[in-house]
C-alpha positions in Angstrom: 123.8 112.5 154.1 120.1 112.3 154.6 119.8 116.0 153.7 121.7 115.3 150.4 119.3 112.4 149.6 116.2 114.6 150.3 117.7 117.5 148.2 118.4 115.1 145.3 114.8 113.7 145.6 113.5 117.3 145.5 115.4 118.0 142.3 114.1 114.8 140.7 110.6 115.9 141.6 111.1 119.3 140.1 112.5 117.8 136.9 109.5 115.5 136.7 107.1 118.4 137.1 108.9 120.4 134.4 108.8 117.4 132.0 105.1 117.0 132.6 104.4 120.7 132.0 106.5 120.7 128.8 104.7 117.5 127.6 101.4 119.2 128.3 102.4 122.2 126.2 103.4 120.0 123.3 100.1 118.1 123.5 98.2 121.4 123.6 100.2 122.7 120.6 99.4 119.5 118.7 95.7 119.8 119.4 95.7 123.5 118.4 97.7 122.7 115.2 100.5 125.2 116.0 104.2 124.7 116.3 104.4 121.2 115.1 104.5 119.4 111.7 101.3 117.9 110.4 100.3 115.7 107.5 100.3 118.6 105.2 104.0 118.5 104.3 106.0 119.2 107.4 107.1 122.2 109.3 109.1 124.1 106.7 111.8 124.6 109.3 109.7 126.6 111.8 106.7 124.3 112.4 104.4 127.3 112.7 101.0 127.0 111.3 100.0 130.6 111.7 97.6 131.0 108.8 97.4 131.7 105.1 99.9 134.1 103.4 98.8 137.7 103.1 96.1 138.3 100.6 94.5 134.9 100.9 91.4 133.7 102.6 92.0 131.5 105.6 90.3 128.2 106.2 87.3 128.6 108.5 86.7 124.9 109.3 84.3 124.3 106.4 83.7 120.6 105.6 86.1 119.2 103.0 84.8 118.8 99.5 86.1 116.7 96.6 88.8 118.3 94.3 87.7 119.0 90.8 88.5 115.9 88.8 89.7 114.1 92.0 88.3 111.6 94.5 86.3 112.7 97.5 88.7 113.6 100.3 88.5 112.1 103.7 91.0 114.5 105.2 90.2 113.5 108.8 91.9 110.1 108.0 95.2 111.9 107.6 94.7 114.3 110.4 94.6 117.5 108.3 91.9 120.1 108.7 92.2 121.8 105.3 90.0 121.6 102.2 91.3 120.1 98.9 92.9 122.4 96.3 90.3 122.7 93.6 91.6 125.3 91.1 94.5 127.6 90.2 94.9 131.2 91.1 97.2 133.6 89.1 99.0 136.6 90.5 100.5 139.2 88.1 103.8 140.7 88.9 104.0 144.5 89.7 105.6 145.2 86.3 102.9 143.2 84.5 105.4 141.0 82.7 105.1 137.7 84.7 102.4 135.5 86.2 102.6 133.2 89.3 100.1 130.4 89.2 99.5 128.2 92.3 96.6 126.0 93.7 93.9 127.2 96.0 90.7 125.8 97.6 87.1 126.6 96.7 87.4 129.3 99.4 90.4 130.7 97.5 92.9 129.8 100.2 96.4 128.5 99.7 95.8 126.3 102.8 94.6 123.3 100.9 95.5 119.7 100.2 96.7 117.8 97.1 97.3 114.1 97.7 97.6 110.7 96.0 94.6 109.9 93.8 94.0 113.5 92.9 94.4 114.7 89.3 93.9 117.7 87.1 95.4 121.2 86.7 96.3 121.6 90.3 98.4 118.4 90.3 100.1 119.4 87.0 100.9 122.8 88.5 102.4 121.0 91.6 104.4 118.7 89.4 105.8 121.8 87.4 106.7 123.5 90.7 108.6 120.3 91.8 110.5 120.2 88.5 111.2 123.9 88.0 111.6 125.2 91.6 112.8 122.1 93.5 115.0 120.6 90.8 113.2 117.3 90.5 112.5 115.0 87.5 108.8 114.4 87.1 106.3 114.5 84.2 103.5 117.2 84.6 100.8 114.8 83.5 98.3 116.0 86.2 98.1 112.6 88.0 99.1 112.5 91.6 100.5 108.9 91.7 103.0 107.2 93.9 105.9 108.7 92.0 104.6 112.2 92.5 104.1 111.4 96.3 107.7 110.1 96.5 109.2 113.2 94.8 107.2 115.5 97.0 108.2 113.6 100.1 111.9 113.9 99.2 111.5 117.7 98.7 109.6 118.0 102.1 112.4 116.1 103.9 115.0 118.3 102.2 113.2 121.4 103.5 112.9 120.1 107.1 109.3 118.8 106.8 107.6 115.5 107.6 108.1 113.9 104.2 104.6 112.5 104.1 104.1 113.1 100.4 100.9 115.2 100.9 100.9 118.8 99.7 99.3 121.0 102.3 99.5 124.3 104.3 103.0 123.8 105.6 104.4 122.7 102.2 102.7 125.7 100.5 104.9 128.0 102.6 108.2 126.4 101.6 107.6 125.2 98.0 108.3 127.7 95.3 106.0 128.2 92.2 107.4 129.2 88.8 106.8 132.6 87.3 105.9 132.6 83.6 106.2 135.3 81.0 102.8 136.8 80.3 103.1 137.1 76.5 104.8 133.8 75.8 103.9 131.6 78.8 107.5 130.5 79.1 108.9 130.0 82.6 111.5 132.6 83.4 113.4 130.7 86.1 112.1 132.7 89.1 110.1 130.9 91.8 108.1 132.4 94.7 105.8 131.0 97.4 102.1 130.8 96.7 100.4 134.2 96.9 103.7 136.1 96.8 103.9 139.5 95.1 106.7 140.1 92.6 
Protein backbone atom coordinates (compact mmCIF):
# COMPACT_ATOMS: atom_id res chain seq x y z
CA UNK A 1 0.00 0.00 0.00
CA UNK A 2 2.82 2.41 0.89
CA UNK A 3 4.45 1.64 -2.47
CA UNK A 4 1.18 2.53 -4.24
CA UNK A 5 1.02 5.87 -2.39
CA UNK A 6 4.65 6.62 -3.26
CA UNK A 7 4.07 5.68 -6.93
CA UNK A 8 0.93 7.88 -7.02
CA UNK A 9 2.90 10.77 -5.48
CA UNK A 10 5.63 10.27 -8.08
CA UNK A 11 3.11 10.53 -10.91
CA UNK A 12 1.62 13.67 -9.40
CA UNK A 13 5.09 15.19 -9.24
CA UNK A 14 5.73 14.25 -12.89
CA UNK A 15 2.42 15.86 -13.93
CA UNK A 16 3.27 19.04 -12.02
CA UNK A 17 6.69 19.25 -13.71
CA UNK A 18 5.13 18.73 -17.14
CA UNK A 19 2.50 21.41 -16.44
CA UNK A 20 5.21 23.87 -15.37
CA UNK A 21 7.24 23.16 -18.52
CA UNK A 22 4.19 23.61 -20.76
CA UNK A 23 3.26 26.85 -18.99
CA UNK A 24 6.84 28.07 -19.42
CA UNK A 25 6.64 27.34 -23.15
CA UNK A 26 3.40 29.28 -23.43
CA UNK A 27 4.88 32.25 -21.58
CA UNK A 28 7.95 32.14 -23.83
CA UNK A 29 5.72 32.04 -26.92
CA UNK A 30 3.74 35.01 -25.65
CA UNK A 31 6.90 36.99 -25.05
CA UNK A 32 8.27 36.06 -28.47
CA UNK A 33 4.97 36.90 -30.16
CA UNK A 34 4.54 33.47 -31.78
CA UNK A 35 1.85 30.88 -31.66
CA UNK A 36 -0.71 32.94 -29.81
CA UNK A 37 -3.31 35.56 -30.61
CA UNK A 38 -2.41 39.20 -30.03
CA UNK A 39 -4.28 42.47 -30.08
CA UNK A 40 -3.90 42.65 -33.84
CA UNK A 41 -6.97 40.67 -34.65
CA UNK A 42 -6.54 37.15 -33.37
CA UNK A 43 -4.88 34.06 -34.60
CA UNK A 44 -6.63 33.43 -37.88
CA UNK A 45 -6.98 29.80 -36.85
CA UNK A 46 -3.26 29.02 -36.56
CA UNK A 47 -2.06 31.65 -34.12
CA UNK A 48 1.26 31.83 -35.93
CA UNK A 49 2.92 35.17 -36.28
CA UNK A 50 5.66 34.16 -38.67
CA UNK A 51 6.10 37.38 -40.60
CA UNK A 52 4.75 39.40 -43.46
CA UNK A 53 3.43 37.74 -46.62
CA UNK A 54 5.93 37.13 -49.41
CA UNK A 55 6.91 40.27 -51.24
CA UNK A 56 6.41 42.61 -48.30
CA UNK A 57 8.88 44.21 -45.97
CA UNK A 58 8.78 42.90 -42.42
CA UNK A 59 8.59 45.15 -39.40
CA UNK A 60 12.02 45.67 -37.85
CA UNK A 61 10.98 47.20 -34.56
CA UNK A 62 10.95 50.83 -35.65
CA UNK A 63 9.09 53.18 -33.37
CA UNK A 64 5.40 53.60 -34.19
CA UNK A 65 4.39 56.75 -36.03
CA UNK A 66 1.04 58.45 -36.51
CA UNK A 67 -1.13 57.25 -39.39
CA UNK A 68 -1.74 59.80 -42.10
CA UNK A 69 -4.89 61.63 -41.11
CA UNK A 70 -5.11 59.67 -37.87
CA UNK A 71 -4.14 60.21 -34.25
CA UNK A 72 -0.71 59.43 -32.85
CA UNK A 73 -0.56 55.73 -32.03
CA UNK A 74 0.38 54.41 -28.60
CA UNK A 75 0.65 50.81 -29.73
CA UNK A 76 2.37 49.66 -26.55
CA UNK A 77 -0.90 50.39 -24.74
CA UNK A 78 -2.57 47.55 -26.67
CA UNK A 79 0.45 45.25 -26.61
CA UNK A 80 1.10 45.28 -30.35
CA UNK A 81 4.53 45.83 -31.82
CA UNK A 82 3.53 46.96 -35.30
CA UNK A 83 3.43 50.40 -36.93
CA UNK A 84 0.21 52.04 -38.09
CA UNK A 85 -1.05 51.49 -41.64
CA UNK A 86 -0.40 54.80 -43.38
CA UNK A 87 -1.17 54.30 -47.07
CA UNK A 88 -2.45 51.85 -49.67
CA UNK A 89 -0.48 49.56 -51.94
CA UNK A 90 -1.87 48.18 -55.21
CA UNK A 91 -0.88 44.87 -56.78
CA UNK A 92 -1.77 44.22 -60.43
CA UNK A 93 -2.98 40.76 -61.45
CA UNK A 94 -0.82 38.61 -63.73
CA UNK A 95 -3.21 39.18 -66.65
CA UNK A 96 -3.14 42.96 -66.05
CA UNK A 97 -6.93 43.23 -65.77
CA UNK A 98 -7.40 43.59 -61.99
CA UNK A 99 -5.89 45.49 -59.08
CA UNK A 100 -5.79 44.44 -55.41
CA UNK A 101 -5.50 47.39 -53.02
CA UNK A 102 -4.66 46.96 -49.31
CA UNK A 103 -3.09 48.98 -46.45
CA UNK A 104 0.61 49.05 -45.60
CA UNK A 105 2.88 50.91 -43.19
CA UNK A 106 5.45 53.62 -43.99
CA UNK A 107 7.91 50.73 -44.33
CA UNK A 108 5.59 49.16 -46.96
CA UNK A 109 4.69 46.23 -44.69
CA UNK A 110 1.27 44.60 -44.41
CA UNK A 111 2.10 44.02 -40.72
CA UNK A 112 0.48 47.25 -39.58
CA UNK A 113 -2.34 48.49 -37.34
CA UNK A 114 -5.66 50.27 -38.02
CA UNK A 115 -7.75 51.06 -34.94
CA UNK A 116 -10.53 53.18 -33.48
CA UNK A 117 -9.86 56.88 -34.02
CA UNK A 118 -7.98 56.41 -37.32
CA UNK A 119 -9.41 57.81 -40.53
CA UNK A 120 -8.59 58.19 -44.19
CA UNK A 121 -8.07 55.98 -47.23
CA UNK A 122 -6.73 52.99 -45.27
CA UNK A 123 -9.86 52.91 -43.12
CA UNK A 124 -12.15 53.23 -46.16
CA UNK A 125 -10.29 50.32 -47.81
CA UNK A 126 -10.73 48.22 -44.65
CA UNK A 127 -14.44 49.05 -44.58
CA UNK A 128 -14.80 48.02 -48.26
CA UNK A 129 -13.01 44.73 -47.51
CA UNK A 130 -15.37 44.04 -44.60
CA UNK A 131 -18.37 44.68 -46.85
CA UNK A 132 -17.26 42.98 -50.08
CA UNK A 133 -15.11 40.14 -48.74
CA UNK A 134 -16.64 39.42 -45.31
CA UNK A 135 -20.31 40.07 -46.11
CA UNK A 136 -20.80 42.88 -43.59
CA UNK A 137 -22.93 46.02 -43.80
CA UNK A 138 -20.89 49.16 -43.19
CA UNK A 139 -20.39 52.54 -44.90
CA UNK A 140 -16.92 53.14 -46.38
CA UNK A 141 -16.69 56.65 -44.98
CA UNK A 142 -13.04 56.36 -43.90
CA UNK A 143 -13.76 56.83 -40.18
CA UNK A 144 -12.79 54.00 -37.83
CA UNK A 145 -15.53 54.45 -35.26
CA UNK A 146 -17.10 52.04 -32.76
CA UNK A 147 -19.36 50.58 -35.46
CA UNK A 148 -16.35 49.70 -37.62
CA UNK A 149 -14.62 48.18 -34.58
CA UNK A 150 -17.71 46.09 -33.75
CA UNK A 151 -18.02 44.79 -37.33
CA UNK A 152 -14.31 43.98 -37.47
CA UNK A 153 -14.50 42.20 -34.09
CA UNK A 154 -17.39 40.05 -35.34
CA UNK A 155 -15.40 39.05 -38.45
CA UNK A 156 -12.32 38.28 -36.33
CA UNK A 157 -14.36 36.05 -34.02
CA UNK A 158 -15.92 34.26 -37.01
CA UNK A 159 -12.42 33.53 -38.34
CA UNK A 160 -11.14 32.23 -34.99
CA UNK A 161 -9.42 35.41 -33.84
CA UNK A 162 -9.49 37.40 -30.64
CA UNK A 163 -12.31 39.73 -31.67
CA UNK A 164 -10.57 42.84 -30.36
CA UNK A 165 -11.70 45.13 -33.20
CA UNK A 166 -8.14 46.17 -34.10
CA UNK A 167 -6.85 45.44 -37.60
CA UNK A 168 -3.31 44.10 -37.36
CA UNK A 169 -0.85 41.48 -38.64
CA UNK A 170 -2.95 38.43 -37.75
CA UNK A 171 -6.13 39.90 -39.21
CA UNK A 172 -4.28 40.84 -42.41
CA UNK A 173 -3.61 37.14 -43.03
CA UNK A 174 -7.28 36.11 -42.81
CA UNK A 175 -9.18 39.10 -44.19
CA UNK A 176 -9.67 39.22 -47.95
CA UNK A 177 -9.33 42.41 -50.00
CA UNK A 178 -11.47 43.00 -53.11
CA UNK A 179 -10.06 42.95 -56.64
CA UNK A 180 -11.17 45.79 -58.93
CA UNK A 181 -11.27 45.98 -62.71
CA UNK A 182 -8.36 48.15 -63.93
CA UNK A 183 -10.34 50.03 -66.60
CA UNK A 184 -13.63 50.63 -64.74
CA UNK A 185 -12.60 50.42 -61.08
CA UNK A 186 -15.60 48.15 -60.44
CA UNK A 187 -15.11 45.37 -57.90
CA UNK A 188 -15.25 41.99 -59.61
CA UNK A 189 -16.29 39.80 -56.66
CA UNK A 190 -12.88 38.22 -56.08
CA UNK A 191 -11.03 38.64 -52.78
CA UNK A 192 -7.46 37.77 -51.77
CA UNK A 193 -5.23 38.33 -48.74
CA UNK A 194 -3.07 41.46 -48.66
CA UNK A 195 -0.04 41.09 -50.93
CA UNK A 196 -1.42 38.06 -52.81
CA UNK A 197 -0.66 37.56 -56.47
CA UNK A 198 -3.50 36.82 -58.88
